[in-house]
Steps between C-alpha positions, in 0.01 A plus 500: 500500500611861426651680803199662673477857610332562829392847596624702807271297723651181375170408298425406141147529331342161420226486230312170543326362186286186430705250313222391282315827406760769574248673712685732749400383835679732739801713565711459816857554631780256579832542673793275427394238753145477349656470148725214638198330655307512173775336313555243778137400570337566163223712668471880523641681804490872554600775733211684677573867526221564743579203729873506437531125475538228236182319399400218268203559278211290628652419836164587665243462220660201333498694167862411423673582172727229353757659289542405126774751417684805627632773255651836546447810291784658307606712793496220752286698739168324444409127509224339295382179671260271312313272745229236523254668746302289746180677573500880445787739516321796662422525873144652389415161343549621137709289282746795429590803704440701181125508496415869553444678166613871508503579125384355174374143480615150472239379243758519210778341687625147586363550845200290403700184452593425859144611605341264241743221613372544858138493403536180284694350787224593748245341278695186501534495873141617583278371202164650414229357274443852358869544398586462128862430622385218711290357215826481291671334804234229497504436123856454371389430155316828472799685675726360220266572216461858616887543478495369153200710397649821645841433339328459169283819545815696584685383187197599284492841663866542414418417135218759505723766650227575752674642806195495721419155409862384549498654852171329580602149374846530662352589837265194456806276413700627796206445744428155387871395488537640860198281604676192356821581685312518822304191427811292395733646766758556221815627664573836353876454569503252218331745273734785586797270440382402154438872423853579617643245248300683225666830610850380428 
């Protein structure tokens, strides 16, 4: 790891990101000991500026963060830690600490993907007869046919150069694929590994 630059209080900023969706979960601070513990244990540790002590994320709530990777920025004064989050990251009960909107909107951003992933997972864990997602879970043939159907409709929209239709059909394809991922338990690590091979 690049030599780290701690501030005059002996702290470095830590940005914590979900390993699968890249959703920013929280920002905290770590001293040299906390960074050492993260590398040694594989779980996030921080320095509390208010309590003036080390703490391990989830030590009271059980909402621990298992580290997938630690990177530093070009200056070496900020860490980016990708984690597998157990439970929620925020003490308020929200999935991410960044849930208060102060300007603009998230409708045209990738913020929907982790939210949609959570909704689909909740439907899997808490089935409802009224839920279309649950109906797909219960009918694997229908689930698979919808992926084929939406892929075909997306391809035809490309041929027609219809931007609105392309967006609609791609959204359908992404949603139905996400349902299949949840249903099958496909490990996304394997998918990301295959994509990494294609990026070489």
